[in-house]
PLY file of the C-alpha trace (Angstrom):
ply
format ascii 1.0
element vertex 108
property float x
property float y
property float z
element edge 107
property int vertex1
property int vertex2
end_header
-12.61 -47.86 4.72
-11.12 -44.26 3.95
-8.28 -43.12 0.90
-6.39 -40.35 3.50
-3.21 -41.69 4.75
-3.12 -41.55 8.58
-1.71 -38.18 10.13
2.39 -37.60 10.56
3.11 -36.66 14.64
4.66 -32.98 15.04
7.78 -32.81 15.59
8.79 -31.66 18.84
10.47 -27.93 18.67
12.68 -26.84 21.51
13.99 -23.30 21.69
16.02 -23.46 24.50
17.51 -20.56 26.24
15.59 -17.94 23.66
12.22 -18.40 25.56
14.33 -17.15 28.86
16.03 -14.38 27.04
13.02 -13.14 26.01
11.07 -13.69 29.03
13.99 -11.37 30.45
14.25 -8.65 27.63
10.08 -7.99 28.69
10.74 -7.49 32.12
10.20 -4.14 33.48
13.38 -2.22 33.29
14.65 0.62 35.59
13.71 4.34 35.41
16.00 6.77 35.61
15.06 9.24 38.86
14.20 12.47 38.42
17.22 14.49 39.26
19.47 12.21 36.43
16.77 12.94 33.83
16.74 16.71 34.48
20.26 16.82 34.57
20.35 15.15 31.70
18.48 17.65 29.73
19.99 20.63 31.33
23.20 19.16 29.42
21.87 18.53 26.19
20.36 21.97 26.07
23.94 23.24 27.12
25.26 21.15 24.15
23.02 23.21 21.72
20.33 19.97 21.76
16.40 20.56 21.52
13.47 18.59 22.21
10.59 17.54 20.26
8.62 18.87 22.87
9.50 22.34 21.84
8.03 22.27 18.81
4.35 23.17 18.42
2.07 21.03 16.53
-0.51 22.12 14.38
-3.54 19.21 14.44
-7.50 19.36 13.51
-8.53 19.51 17.26
-6.24 22.92 17.88
-8.15 24.41 14.67
-11.56 23.13 15.66
-10.91 24.78 19.31
-10.47 27.74 17.48
-13.28 27.98 15.27
-11.46 27.63 12.21
-12.66 24.36 10.03
-12.78 25.46 6.85
-10.18 25.46 4.00
-9.86 27.89 1.50
-7.13 26.83 -1.36
-5.85 29.63 -4.08
-3.97 29.05 -7.12
-1.58 31.63 -7.64
1.67 32.63 -9.25
4.99 32.81 -6.93
5.72 36.25 -6.64
1.70 36.35 -5.58
2.77 33.94 -2.59
5.76 35.26 -1.94
3.87 39.03 -1.43
1.22 37.54 0.34
3.21 35.66 2.95
5.01 38.82 3.09
2.36 41.04 4.22
0.33 38.66 6.29
3.33 38.16 8.54
2.70 41.27 10.00
-0.80 39.98 11.23
-1.32 37.69 13.94
-3.17 35.28 11.64
-3.61 34.67 8.09
-7.32 34.92 9.15
-6.80 38.44 10.35
-5.09 39.72 7.39
-7.64 38.15 4.81
-10.27 39.68 7.37
-8.41 43.13 6.64
-7.88 42.50 2.54
-12.00 42.16 3.26
-12.87 44.81 5.54
-10.71 47.39 2.96
-12.60 46.05 -0.25
-15.72 46.62 1.45
-15.09 50.29 2.37
-14.49 50.94 -1.47
0 1
1 2
2 3
3 4
4 5
5 6
6 7
7 8
8 9
9 10
10 11
11 12
12 13
13 14
14 15
15 16
16 17
17 18
18 19
19 20
20 21
21 22
22 23
23 24
24 25
25 26
26 27
27 28
28 29
29 30
30 31
31 32
32 33
33 34
34 35
35 36
36 37
37 38
38 39
39 40
40 41
41 42
42 43
43 44
44 45
45 46
46 47
47 48
48 49
49 50
50 51
51 52
52 53
53 54
54 55
55 56
56 57
57 58
58 59
59 60
60 61
61 62
62 63
63 64
64 65
65 66
66 67
67 68
68 69
69 70
70 71
71 72
72 73
73 74
74 75
75 76
76 77
77 78
78 79
79 80
80 81
81 82
82 83
83 84
84 85
85 86
86 87
87 88
88 89
89 90
90 91
91 92
92 93
93 94
94 95
95 96
96 97
97 98
98 99
99 100
100 101
101 102
102 103
103 104
104 105
105 106
106 107
């Protein structure tokens, strides 16, 4: 004879219309046609709104594509940093500015 008590039956669960509501919500929604999307985008642009797609994102893949895989970190004073940023703005990239500085150093 075992000392375990008899198992109680599970209570039935009735979610009623909740299951039907979830199924209805998960059905495919109708997509607006292309003309409507273009018109909405044009109206938003005229109103001064911009999209996230206009922002250029830089990630590791972009940098690896150009061969830039190493990072250079240097501690400087805020004044030196500001001067460096202003001077490097005249070059296409910061790397080009650093290469220019290294070239000047090698000439001397």
